[in-house]
C-alpha positions as CSV (number, residue, x, y, z in Angstrom):
1,M,87.7,120.5,100.9
2,R,89.8,122.9,103.1
3,L,90.5,120.1,105.6
4,L,91.8,117.9,102.8
5,L,94.1,120.6,101.6
6,I,95.4,121.3,105.1
7,E,96.1,117.6,105.6
8,L,97.9,117.5,102.2
9,Y,100.0,120.6,103.1
10,R,101.0,119.2,106.5
11,G,102.2,116.0,104.9
12,N,99.5,113.8,106.5
13,I,98.4,112.4,103.1
14,D,100.9,110.1,101.5
15,P,99.6,108.4,98.3
16,F,102.5,106.0,98.5
17,A,101.9,104.9,102.0
18,K,100.1,101.7,101.0
19,G,100.9,98.2,101.7
20,F,100.0,95.2,99.6
21,K,98.0,92.1,100.3
22,H,100.0,88.9,100.9
23,N,99.1,86.2,98.4
24,S,98.2,88.9,95.9
25,D,99.7,88.9,92.4
26,Y,101.8,91.9,93.5
27,H,103.3,89.9,96.4
28,K,103.9,86.9,94.3
29,I,105.8,88.9,91.6
30,L,107.8,90.8,94.2
31,T,108.8,87.6,95.9
32,R,110.0,86.1,92.6
33,I,112.0,89.3,91.8
34,V,113.7,89.2,95.2
35,E,114.5,85.5,94.9
36,N,115.9,85.9,91.4
37,Q,118.0,88.9,92.5
38,K,119.5,86.9,95.3
39,K,120.4,84.0,93.0
40,L,121.9,86.4,90.5
41,Q,124.0,88.2,93.1
42,D,125.4,84.9,94.3
43,M,126.6,84.2,90.7
44,L,128.3,87.6,90.2
45,S,131.7,89.0,91.1
46,D,131.8,92.0,93.4
47,E,132.3,94.3,90.4
48,Q,129.3,92.8,88.6
49,Q,127.2,93.1,91.7
50,E,128.0,96.8,91.8
51,L,127.0,97.1,88.2
52,L,123.7,95.3,88.9
53,K,123.1,97.5,91.9
54,A,123.6,100.7,89.8
55,L,121.4,99.3,87.1
56,S,118.7,98.5,89.6
57,E,118.9,102.0,91.2
58,E,118.6,103.7,87.9
59,S,115.7,101.5,86.9
60,N,114.0,102.4,90.2
61,R,114.5,106.1,89.5
62,L,113.0,105.7,86.1
63,C,110.0,103.9,87.5
64,A,109.5,106.6,90.1
65,L,109.5,109.3,87.4
66,A,106.9,107.3,85.4
67,E,104.7,106.8,88.5
68,E,104.9,110.5,89.3
69,D,103.8,111.3,85.8
70,R,100.9,108.8,86.0
71,F,99.9,110.3,89.3
72,I,99.8,113.8,87.8
73,D,97.9,112.6,84.8
74,G,95.3,110.8,87.0
75,F,94.9,113.9,89.2
76,R,94.4,116.1,86.2
77,L,91.8,113.7,84.8
78,G,90.0,113.6,88.1
79,A,89.9,117.4,88.2
80,R,88.6,117.5,84.6
81,L,85.9,115.0,85.5
82,I,84.8,117.1,88.4
83,Q,84.8,120.2,86.3
84,E,82.7,118.6,83.6
85,I,80.3,117.1,86.2
86,R,79.7,120.6,87.6
87,D,79.0,122.0,84.1
88,E,75.2,121.7,83.7
89,S,75.1,123.7,80.5
90,D,76.9,121.2,78.3
91,G,73.8,119.1,77.4
92,Y,71.0,119.4,74.9
93,M,68.3,120.1,77.5
94,D,67.9,123.1,79.7
95,T,68.1,121.8,83.2
96,E,66.5,125.0,84.7
97,I,63.3,124.3,82.8
98,L,63.2,120.7,84.0
99,L,63.6,121.7,87.6
100,E,60.6,124.1,87.6
């Protein structure tokens, strides 16, 4: 456990450093988004493009906040699961008697 904490502290663990598989649903949707964004940009004036860019940046910030919150929730749930797994006194049977 200590090694994992050291790696996390040193910045060697990055939960966002993941790629995606080509031909996956993620890749297909991302490709469509990029294609549609290019088409839309070609139809807009410079001022409208700036507005679209600002909207996109704010949307990305909102998504990042939501992802951060989900990450924290998932981490907390994992910690609670580990805590509960380690608690052997929460059942109806006495595990010490069973082990003798």
